[in-house]
N, C-alpha and C positions, 0 to 999 in steps of 0.2 A: 504494500500500500504506500501511497505517496500523498503527503499532505502539505499544503502551503502554510508556512509559519512566518510571522512578521519579524521577530527578532530571535535568531538562533545563532549565537557566536560560540565557537569552541576553539580554544588556542589561537585566538586572533583571526580566525577564518569565519566569514559570514556565510551562513547557509540559508537559502530562501525556501527550503522545503525539507520535510522529514521523510526519510525513506525507511520503511519497515522491511527487514529481510527475513522475518520469521512468519510462518503460518499462524493461524489464529486459535488452535486448539487450547493451548495453555491459558491464553487470556480469556477465552470463553468459559473454560472450566473455573477459573478464579472468579469471573463475573457471576457465575451460577452460585458459587460458594457464598459470595457476599450478598447475593439476592436472597438465598435461603436463610442465612444467619441474620440478615437485616442489619448488620453492623458494618460501618465503614472503618473497620479495625484491622490491624495487622495480625491479631491473634488467630482468627479463623483462617486467614490465608496461609499462615505458617503451619498450622495444624493440617490443613488440606494438602500442603506440599509434603508433609511427612509420609503420605501414602506412597509416594514414588520410590523411596529407598526400600520400602517393604516389597513393593512389586518387583523391583530389580533383584532383590535378594531371593525371592521365591523363584524367579526365572533362573537365576544362577544355580540355585539348589538343584533344580531339575536338569539343567544342562550338565552340571557336575555329575549327577547320578547317571545320566545317559551316556556320558563319555568316559566313564570308568574311574572317576575320582570321587572323593568324599563330597557329597552334596552340601553337607554342613560347612565343610572347609571352604567350598566355593562361595557359598552365601556369606560367610563371615568375612572372607577376603574382599568381596564386593562392598560390604558395609564398612570395612576398615580402611578402604582405599581413601587416601587423603582428599581426593576430589569429591568423594561422596560425603565424607564427614564435614567438609567445609561448605559445600553447596547444597546440602540436603534440605535446608529450609529457605533458600534464596529464591526469589521470583525470577529465575532464569530458566531457559528452555533446556539447558544441557542435561541436568540430571533426570528430569521427567522424560525427556526424549530417549536418553540412554536406557532408563529403566523399562520404558515401553518397548524399546527395540529388543532388549534381552528377553522380555516376557513373550513378545510376539514370535521370536525365533524359537524359544522353548516350546511354545504351544504348537508351532508349525512342525517341528521335528517330532514331537510326541504324536501329533495328529497324523503325520505321514506314517510313522512306525506302527501305530495302532490302527491305522485306517479309520480314524474317528471323525465323522462329519462334524460333531460338536466342537472338537478341538480345532479342526481346520477352519470352521466358521469363526471361532474366537481368534484364531491366528490372523485371519483376514481383517477382522475388526481391529486387532492390535497393530497390524501393518498400517492401516489407514490412520489410526490415532498417532502412531509414530511419525508418519509422513507429515501430518498436519500439526505436529509439535515442533519438529525441526526437519529441514530438508535432508539432513544426513540419513533420515529414516528411509529414504529411497534405497540406500545400500542394503537394507534388510531384504528387499525384494530380490536383488541380485544374489544375495547369499542363499535365500530360500530356493531360487531356481538352480543354483549350483548344487545344493544339497540333493535336489531331485536328479540332476544329471549324474552326479558322482555315485548315487545309489541306484541308478538305472530304474527310477520309478516315475518316469514322466507319463502322465495320463491326464486327460481333460479334468477329471475330478480333483486331482491333486494340484493342478495349475490354477484352478479357480481362485484360491485364496491369494495367489500372487498376481493374477491378471486383473481381477476386479479392483483392488486398490490402485494398480497402475492406471487403469481406465478412469478411476475417480480422480487421480492426480492430473491426468490429461484433461478431464473436464474442468477441473479447477484452473489449470493453466489457460485454457481457452476463455474461461470467465474472466481471469485477470487481464488477458489480452483485449477482450472486448470492452471491459469496464474501464481499465486504467491505461490501455494503450501499450502495455508491455507484459511479458511473461513474468512469472514470479521471480523476485530478485533474490539471487543467491549471494550477492555481494553488494557492498556499498559503492563499488566503482561505477563510473559512468560507462556508457557504451554497451558492449556485449555483456549480457547479464548472467551468463553461466559461469 
């Protein structure tokens, strides 16, 4: 998104517009939290953000178990990582995006291995939430497709959780192009936006 601003100076440089390089999921989630709690306070926001380290730890637990290491050790290492400890309560997209990314990959791998439509549906939803939290979430789709190729399990049913979020992102990109005149911004740089 791009918005015109009257007075935005940073380090002596004047900017006449604000450019948002992040999708809207986290801001919509936090808006919902504030609407439900009825408080314009930081406390409900920080409590709501505490969900994401738990989601990431659960995803790491199952990934650890799936790939032959201690699930508990994987989850604890995730929680003890300095980046998680420092940013677990901050209003930034990094930890929520990473936690959703890990959880979506775990759901997908278990869904493929168990041929579970429920887990695959949740994985597709997780991929979409990840992509609309931060654009690095698109890499989860590539990793999921690679998992299918390496395990020789390519089938239309298993591709749906990968393809539908990709089509959703394509629709979002077309919406951004038609509404704002450019594709989603992956960078603050001018010119080519990828």
